[in-house]
N, C-alpha and C positions, 0 to 999 in steps of 0.2 A: 825367164826374162820378165814376165808379168810380176812375179814375186819381187824381183829386184826393183821394179818401178814403183810398186806399192810401198815397199820399205823406204825407198828414197823420198817418196811423197810424204809419208808419215814423219820421217826424220826432219824434212824441211818444215812441215807444219809445226812440229814440236819446237824447232829452233825459233821460228817466227813468234810463237806464243811466249817462249822464254824471253826473247828480246823485248817484246812488247811489255810483259809484266815487269821485267828489269827496268825498262825505261820509266814506267809508271811509278816504281818504287824509288828510283834514283832521282828522277826529275820532279821537283816540287811544282812545276807549272804544267805538268801533264794532266790529262783528264782524270778526274776522280771516278773510278770504275763503279762506285755505288751511288753516284749522283744522278738524279733525274734532271736533265737540262731543259725540259719543257717549261716555259715561263708560267708561273702560277702567282696568283695574288695572295694576299694575306689570308683570305678566306679559303684557300685551297682550290679555287676554281681557276681555269685557264684564262689568261689575259686576252682581251680583245677590245676593239674600239667601238663595239655596239652596245646598245642599251640591253639590260637583262630584264627578263620577266619571270615571275615565279608561277608555280602550278596553280595556286588559287586565283591569281589574276587571269591566267589563260583560261581556266575553267569558267570564269565569269563572262568571258567573251564567247562561249560556245553558242549562244543564241544568235550571234551575228555571222556564224560560219556558213550558213546555207542561204543567205540573202542573194538575190540576183546580182547586186553590186555589193559584195561583202566588204564590211568595214575592216575585218581581220582576215588575213589569209595565212594558214598554217602550212608550213612545208616540212616534210619528213626527209631528212638528209641521209637516212639509212638505206641499206640495200633493199631491193624488191622482196627478197626472201623474208627479211625482218619485218617489212611493212605488211606483208600478207599474214604473218603470224599475229601481229597486233599493232595497231596504230591509233593515234588520237582521232576520234571521230571528226570528219570534215577535213582532215589533213590531206594534202596532195603529196604523192610520192615524187621526190625529186632526186633521189640517189646521187649524192655528191659526185661519185665516180662516173656516172652516165647522165649528168645533169642536162646536157643539151637536148637529149631525147625527151625529157620531161618538162623542161622549162619553156621550150619554144611554143607548145600549144597553150600555155597559160601566161605568156609574156604580157599581153594586154591587160589581163586581170592584175598582174603584179604591178604594172605601171600605174594603175588607178587606185590600188589599195593603200589606205593611209597607214596601216599597220601590217607588217609581214613578220610572222614569228617562225623561226627556224629551230628545229630540234634534231637531236640524234639520240644515242643511247644515254648520254649524260656522263657525269664524272669526268674522266680524262679523255673521253671521245672528242675529237676535234672536227669531225665531219660538218657539224653545224656552223662552226666558225669558218671553215674553208668555203662552205657554200655561201655563207653571208658575205664573205669578202668577194667572191665571184659575182654575187648579185650586185654589190656596190661598185666594184671596179671594172668588171667585164660587161655587165648588163646595164650599167649606169642607173641603178636604182638609188634613191636617196638613203644615205646612211641613217638619217633621222627616223626613217620609217621601218628600219630593220631591227628586230629584237631577237635575242638568243634566249631560248629556254634552257638554261644551263643544267637543270635537273634532268631534262630529257625524259625518254621513255621509262627509265628506271624509276625516277621520282614520280612520274605520273601513275605508274602501276603501284608503287608503294603507298600512294595516297588513296588507292582503290577507286580512282576515277574510271569512268566507262572507257572501254576500248572497242575497236571494231576490227574485224578480220577481213581478209580477202584482198582483191586487187584494187587498182586505182578507182576512185569514186566516179 
């Protein structure tokens, strides 16, 4: 009985795959299987409505990160595990997927900061964009004050800028 159920399941799955592939081949308006549908700009970076900042400019702000009333606040949208391995010095862990836990304690700081820089791994990682959108539309922070470091941690480390290890500062 179990063997029959497994065989029926495999036959059904094969039929579904064959029909899907047949539809993609016969239907010119079907989804192209090899296409990346994530929106990207001409430069290959993901599109978003925020200003961008590069690694050199962010590095130049490093002296402002530890002020009592910081001019720049840097938010790491990656997971706590990635943050503990290496992060930009002075960055706050904000893990996009658990953001409320991390954003609530620094909400007043974010409201007063003229520049908020959000980063993740970089490249096609969208966590920084999702976090920035939540900051703007869920937490009512000014879009003009939010910047995305598109190169993210990958770019930061390729530039051989200093990193810090360990948990939240």
